[in-house]
N, C-alpha and C positions, 0 to 999 in steps of 0.2 A: 817761259823764260827758263834758262838753264844757269845754274850757279855751280860751276865745277861739274860734279856728277849728279848734283841734286836738281831735279826738275820741279818747278813750282809754278803756281799761278797766283800772283798777288792781285788783290783788289783793294782800293782805298777810297774813302769818302770823308768829307768834313763839313761841319756847319759851324756858324758863329751863333752864340746864344746870349740873349740879354738876361744875364743872371750871374751869380758868383760861382767860382770853382767849387765851393762847398755844396751849393745847391745842385750843380750838375753831377757832382760825385754822389750825392744822396739819391738822385734819380737813377743814375746808371748802375749803381751798386745795389739797388733794391731788387736783386735777382728773384727773390721769392714772389714778388708782385709784378714781375716783368710783363705778364700777360695783360695786366691792367694798364701798363704804360706803352708797351710796344705792340702795335696792331698786328705785326707779323707773327708774334708769339701767341699760340693758342692755349698752351698749358705748360706749367712748370711743376715738376715734382722734385723736391729737395731729397737727395740721396744721403748726403753726408754734410754735416756742419762742423767747421773747426771750432775749437774752444773760444778763439777770439780772432778778429780780423776776417779777411776774405780768403787768404791762401788756404787751399784745401777744400773749399766749398765745392760740392759736386751736385749736379742736378740733371734731370732729364728734361729736355726742351722739345716741345712739339710745335712745328710750324707747318703751314700748308705750302707744299712745293708742287707746282704743276697740278693743282687741284687734288692733291693727295696728302694726307697727313704724314709727316716725316718726323721721327723722334730720334734724337741723338743725345748721348750722355756727354756732358761738358764738365770741366773742372777748372778752377782758377789755379794757375801755376805760380803767379807772381803778382804783387800789388803794392802800391804805395798810395796811401789815403790822399785824396784830393788831387792825385796826379794820373794814375793809370792802373789798369789791371790787364793781365794776359790770361787767355783761356786756351785749352786744348780739347780736342774731340777726335775720336777715331771712328771711321765708318767706311764700309765698302772699299777697303784697301787704301784709304787716304788718312793722313793726319791733317787736321784743320787747326791752324794756329790763328788766334785773333788777339788784337790789342786795341783797347779803348783808352785814349789818352786825352787829358785836358791840358790846354795851355792857356796862359793869360798874358796878354801884352797890351799895355796902354789902356787897361780897363775893358778890353775885348776878350771874351772867353770863347775858345774854339774847342770843339769836340771832334777828334779825329779817330776814325776806325780803319784798321788795316787787317786784312784777312789773307792767309796763305793756304792754298790747297796743295799738299805735298803727297804725291803718289808713292805707295810702298810696293814696289815690285813691278814686273813687266806689264801685267794685265791692267793695273791701275794707271800706268803711264799711257797705255793705249786709250783708256777712258778720258785722260786729260785732254786729248786732242779735240773731241767734240765739246768738252766743257769750255774751251776757249771761245766758242760761239755764244756761250751764255754769260760771258764776262760782263756785258752791259746789263743783263738782267740781275746779276749778282750785285753790281754796283748800285743799281736802282733800289734793290732791297736794303742794302746797307744804308743808303741815304734816307730811306723811309724810316728805318730804325732810329737814326740820328735825329731826324725831324720830329719823330714821336717823343724822344727824350727832350728835345728843345721845347716842344709844345707843353710838356708836363712842367718843365722848369719855369717857362715864361708865364704860363697860366697861374701857377702857384705864386710867382713873384708879383703878378698883377693884382691878385687877390690881397696880397699883403700890403700893397701900396694904396689900395682903395681907402678913402676916408671912412671912418666909422659913423 
C-alpha cells in the first residue's frame, strides 16, 4: 500500500476476550514476562525501564522466524493504561510500528493488533515486494499472539471464578 510517498505494509488482527479491560491490559503490558504468555516470543531482555508507566520501556525480543532466532530491539512510544500502547522497532532497513488496543462495548472486550512495515530507502522498498507474499503468515502470527494473551486472561479469570 502506498500513502503519498510512503510505502507500507499494514497487517491487522483482533480477538474478543472473556475478561475485563484491566485484565487484558495486565497481560499485554507484562512485557518482561511475554515469553511466558506469548508462545511466539522465546526471550525478552529489558534494556531500559522508565521511572513510571510504559512509555520509554525498551527491550530485546527474540522470536523464531522461519526456524531461525530473530532478535529485534523494541520500545514503547505511546501508551494509555487500559487502552493501548504503541511500539517501534528498526531492523534491516525497515521501521516496524505496532499498536495493541483494547476496546470494550456492551461488556465485550476486544484486543486489536495493527502492525506496519515501513521501508527506509530504495533497497528496503525492493524487499517489501516479496514480504507481501508473507502477509498471511504475519497475520497468522499476530493472531496467535492475541490468542495467547486471550488464553492467559481467560484462564486466570476462570481460576478466579472457581468456588473455593
